[in-house]
C-alpha positions in Angstrom: 73.6 124.6 72.8 72.0 126.6 75.0 73.5 124.6 78.3 76.9 125.1 77.2 76.2 129.4 76.3 75.0 129.2 79.6 78.0 127.9 80.9 80.2 129.8 79.1 77.8 132.9 81.1 79.6 131.6 83.9 81.9 133.5 86.2 85.7 131.8 85.4 86.2 131.1 88.7 83.1 128.5 88.9 84.0 127.2 85.2 87.7 126.8 86.8 86.4 124.4 89.9 83.9 122.7 87.4 87.2 121.9 84.6 88.8 121.2 87.2 86.4 118.5 88.8 85.4 116.9 85.7 89.3 117.0 84.6 90.3 115.0 87.9 87.5 112.9 88.0 88.6 111.1 84.4 91.9 110.6 85.3 91.2 109.2 88.7 89.4 107.0 87.7 89.3 106.3 83.5 89.1 102.3 83.0 88.1 102.1 86.2 84.9 103.8 86.2 82.3 101.3 84.8 80.3 100.5 88.1 80.1 104.5 88.5 76.1 105.9 89.3 75.2 108.9 87.8 75.7 109.9 91.3 79.2 108.3 91.9 80.7 110.8 89.4 79.2 114.1 90.1 80.2 113.3 94.1 83.5 112.7 93.4 83.6 115.5 90.9 82.5 117.5 93.5 84.7 116.3 95.7 88.0 117.1 93.4 86.3 120.7 93.0 86.1 121.4 96.1 90.2 120.5 96.6 90.4 123.2 93.1 88.5 125.9 95.0 90.1 125.4 98.6 93.0 125.4 96.0 93.1 128.5 94.8 91.3 130.8 97.7 94.8 129.5 99.3 96.9 130.8 96.7 94.6 134.1 96.9 95.6 134.2 100.5 99.2 134.2 100.2 98.7 136.3 97.4 97.2 138.9 99.4 99.5 138.4 102.1 102.5 138.9 100.5 101.6 141.5 98.4 98.1 143.5 99.7 95.6 145.5 97.3 94.8 149.0 98.5 91.8 149.0 101.4 90.1 151.6 97.7 90.8 148.4 95.4 87.1 146.7 95.1 88.8 143.7 92.3 92.0 141.9 92.6 94.2 141.8 89.8 92.4 140.1 86.7 96.0 138.2 86.3 96.2 137.2 90.1 92.1 135.7 90.1 93.1 133.8 86.6 96.6 132.3 87.9 94.7 131.4 91.6 91.9 129.3 89.3 95.3 127.9 87.3 96.9 126.7 90.8 93.4 125.0 91.7 93.3 123.1 88.9 96.4 121.7 88.9 96.5 121.0 92.4 93.5 119.2 91.9 95.3 117.4 89.9 98.1 116.6 91.2 95.8 115.1 93.9 93.3 112.9 91.6 96.3 111.3 90.7 98.2 110.9 94.0 94.5 109.2 94.9 95.0 107.3 91.5 98.0 105.1 92.6 96.3 105.0 96.3 92.9 103.9 96.1 93.8 100.7 94.3 96.9 99.7 96.1 97.6 101.2 99.9 93.9 101.8 101.1 92.6 98.7 100.7 95.8 96.9 102.8 95.2 99.8 105.2 91.3 99.1 105.4 92.0 95.2 105.3 94.8 95.8 107.7 92.7 97.6 110.5 89.9 94.3 110.0 87.5 97.6 108.3 87.0 95.7 104.9 88.5 93.5 102.5 86.9 94.9 99.8 88.7 96.7 96.5 85.0 97.4 95.1 85.4 95.8 92.3 82.8 93.2 90.6 85.2 90.9 89.4 88.4 89.4 89.6 89.2 90.4 85.7 88.5 94.2 87.0 90.7 93.7 89.9 93.8 92.7 88.3 93.5 95.0 85.2 93.0 97.8 87.7 96.0 97.4 89.2 98.8 99.0 87.2 101.7 98.7 88.9 101.7 94.6 90.2 104.8 94.4 87.1 103.6 91.5 85.1 106.5 89.8 83.8 104.4 86.9 81.7 100.8 85.9 80.0 99.5 83.0 78.5 96.1 82.8 77.0 94.1 79.6 76.7 91.5 79.8 73.5 88.4 78.0 73.5 89.6 75.7 70.7 92.2 74.7 72.6 95.0 77.4 70.7 97.5 78.5 73.3 98.9 81.3 73.3 101.9 83.2 75.2 104.5 86.3 75.2 107.3 84.4 77.8 108.9 87.5 78.5 106.3 91.1 78.8 109.6 92.4 79.3 110.9 92.7 75.7 107.7 94.7 74.9 108.0 97.4 77.5 109.0 100.3 74.7 105.9 98.7 71.8 103.8 101.0 70.3 101.1 99.7 72.7 102.7 98.7 75.4 103.8 95.8 76.2 100.5 93.9 76.8 96.4 95.2 76.0 94.1 94.1 79.2 90.9 95.0 77.9 87.4 96.1 80.0 85.7 93.4 78.4 88.0 90.5 79.0 89.5 90.8 76.0 93.6 90.9 75.5 96.1 92.1 72.9 100.1 90.9 73.1 102.5 89.7 71.2 102.9 86.5 70.9 106.2 84.5 71.4 105.0 81.1 71.8 102.0 79.4 70.1 101.0 75.4 71.4 98.3 74.0 69.1 96.0 71.3 70.8 97.1 68.4 68.6 100.5 68.7 68.9 100.7 69.9 72.9 104.1 71.0 71.9 105.8 74.9 72.2 106.1 76.4 69.1 109.1 79.2 69.2 107.8 82.7 67.3 109.3 85.6 66.2 106.5 88.8 66.2 109.1 91.4 65.1 109.1 91.6 60.9 112.2 93.5 60.4 111.5 97.2 59.8 107.5 96.6 59.9 107.6 96.0 64.3 106.4 93.6 66.8 103.2 92.3 65.3 100.6 92.6 67.8 97.6 90.0 67.9 94.6 90.9 68.9 92.0 87.5 71.3 88.2 88.9 71.8 86.8 87.7 75.4 84.2 85.5 73.8 87.2 83.1 72.0 89.3 83.2 75.4 88.8 80.0 77.9 91.4 80.8 80.3 94.0 83.4 81.2 97.8 83.5 83.4 99.5 86.1 84.1 102.6 85.3 85.9 103.8 88.8 88.3 107.3 90.3 89.0 106.6 93.1 92.0 108.6 95.6 92.7 112.5 95.7 95.0 109.5 98.0 97.5 106.1 95.1 97.1 108.7 92.6 98.3 110.1 94.2 100.9 106.9 95.2 102.6 105.6 91.7 101.6 108.7 90.0 103.6 107.8 92.4 106.3 104.5 91.2 106.5 105.4 87.6 106.9 108.1 88.6 108.9 111.1 87.1 106.5 114.4 88.1 108.0 115.5 91.1 105.7 111.7 91.5 104.9 112.8 90.5 100.5 111.4 87.9 99.3 114.1 85.0 99.3 116.4 86.5 101.5 118.0 83.9 104.3 119.0 85.8 107.6 122.7 85.0 108.2 121.6 84.3 111.7 119.3 81.5 111.0 122.0 78.8 109.3 
């Protein structure tokens, strides 16, 4: 409690910078901080805090340029200081949101293209899969250790479900809406309707310890397909398109 009281006694500008650093870190790395050490957390939060402070200073400079205070004024209007602090927090959050997307997708590609590094800092392939939030998963199949296979044939059909089309846990657990089931004995797929009238779709949670294999199909967005196509030098760049002049 004493530590909290001391923090609350700090100037509001300092508190705003600390809040911006913490909130921005949580926004940028929620679900991706399992490998972060204390020093990593503090350093990243300080970077976002610096962005917040710089944005606040810029907003105050703009205010002074358009509405200069009298020469005998001692302090800025209180509302201007608070507005600049809030603006700094918003700016840091925007940067954090952009960084969350860029650091996972574009940055590794840029580093690989430049020959600097092919690592994405993840310690396991599973982390890379669950961190690619825009990879466009279209189908998931889970094989359990007892031989039972469960599948959600079209994840798109469950986009508006309460928990989204599926959940990939950091511990390796998986939650999905089962539409196809195959037992070890029969080897034949059995269709299952996860909907139960007005009760909504049934979500099946499979603990990590029961999973033997996971297969996930992806249907990348048109923009990502275009980028990949350009990288391989295929006609217009869209996967599957053919160059009419080649025929």
